[in-house]
C-alpha positions in Angstrom: -16.1 -8.5 12.4 -12.8 -6.6 12.3 -14.2 -3.9 9.9 -16.6 -2.7 12.6 -13.6 -2.3 15.0 -11.6 -0.4 12.3 -14.5 1.9 11.5 -15.1 2.5 15.2 -11.4 3.4 15.7 -11.6 5.8 12.8 -14.8 7.5 14.0 -13.5 7.9 17.5 -10.2 9.3 16.2 -12.0 11.7 13.8 -14.2 13.0 16.7 -11.1 13.5 18.9 -9.3 15.3 16.1 -12.3 17.6 15.5 -12.5 18.4 19.2 -8.8 19.0 19.7 -7.7 20.5 16.4 -8.5 24.2 17.4 -6.5 24.1 20.6 -3.7 21.7 19.9 -3.2 21.1 16.2 0.1 19.2 16.8 -1.6 16.8 19.1 -4.4 16.3 16.5 -1.9 15.4 13.9 -0.3 12.9 16.3 -3.8 11.3 16.8 -4.2 11.0 13.0 -0.8 9.4 12.5 -1.2 7.1 15.5 -4.7 6.0 14.3 -3.5 5.4 10.8 -0.6 3.3 12.0 -2.9 1.2 14.2 -5.3 0.6 11.4 -2.4 -0.2 9.0 -1.1 -2.9 11.3 -4.5 -4.4 11.9 -5.0 -4.7 8.1 -1.5 -6.0 7.5 -2.4 -9.2 9.3 -5.1 -9.9 6.7 -2.9 -8.8 3.8 -0.2 -11.2 4.9 -2.7 -14.0 4.9 -3.8 -13.1 1.4 -0.2 -13.0 0.3 0.4 -16.5 1.7 -2.6 -17.8 -0.1 -1.4 -16.3 -3.4 2.1 -17.9 -2.8 0.4 -21.3 -2.1 -1.6 -21.1 -5.3 1.3 -20.0 -7.4 3.5 -22.8 -6.1 0.9 -25.3 -7.1 0.6 -23.6 -10.5 4.4 -23.6 -11.0 4.6 -19.9 -11.4 8.1 -18.5 -11.3 8.8 -17.1 -7.8 10.7 -14.1 -9.2 7.6 -12.8 -11.0 5.3 -13.5 -8.0 7.7 -11.8 -5.6 7.9 -8.8 -7.9 4.2 -8.5 -8.2 3.8 -8.7 -4.4 6.5 -6.1 -4.0 4.6 -3.8 -6.4 1.4 -4.2 -4.5 3.2 -3.5 -1.2 4.9 -0.4 -2.6 1.6 0.9 -3.8 -0.1 0.5 -0.4 2.8 2.0 1.5 3.1 4.9 -0.8 -0.6 5.6 -0.7 -0.5 5.3 3.1 2.4 7.7 3.4 0.9 10.2 1.0 -2.4 10.3 2.8 -0.8 10.9 6.1 1.3 13.8 4.7 -1.7 15.2 3.0 -3.6 15.1 6.3 -0.7 17.1 7.7 -1.3 19.7 5.0 1.8 18.8 3.0 0.3 18.1 -0.4 3.5 18.7 -2.2 5.3 16.1 -0.1 2.4 13.7 -0.6 2.8 14.2 -4.4 6.5 13.4 -4.2 5.8 10.2 -2.2 3.2 9.1 -4.8 5.7 9.9 -7.6 8.5 7.9 -5.8 6.1 4.9 -5.4 5.2 5.0 -9.1 8.8 5.2 -10.1 9.7 2.2 -7.9 6.8 0.3 -9.4 8.0 1.0 -12.9 11.5 -0.1 -12.1 10.2 -3.4 -10.6 7.9 -4.0 -13.5 10.6 -3.8 -16.2 11.6 -7.5 -15.9 8.0 -8.6 -16.1 7.3 -6.4 -19.1 10.5 -7.7 -20.8 9.4 -11.3 -20.2 5.9 -10.6 -21.7 7.4 -8.9 -24.7 9.9 -11.9 -25.2 7.0 -14.3 -25.0 5.0 -12.4 -27.5 8.0 -12.3 -29.9 8.4 -16.0 -29.4 4.8 -16.6 -30.7 5.3 -14.4 -33.8 6.3 -16.3 -37.0 9.9 -15.7 -38.1 
């Protein structure tokens, strides 16, 4: 199971960071970033498979591709923003992490506007004139 490998990588990296942090804090940060990127790319293979399954189901259900692509972009933005925020927080830069999270939220709002507009128009269409 891949989760066992991911957890093992995380534990080994954590132990290395704990051992090295006092003597070489810069190298410890490099280990954290490198480990995070490795885990991110391992997980991305599974995420892309899920996205393809969602695309397949949506095409059979005749869901508009624009809305589906927007939703998948929103999911991607949230994961990437969280990933970046956690790495910067691990580096001790909480204020930068907060700005990354804020930027992610703003991009999500911008992308969600067309979907929100479509939902509101649909609701208005159901209301009696």
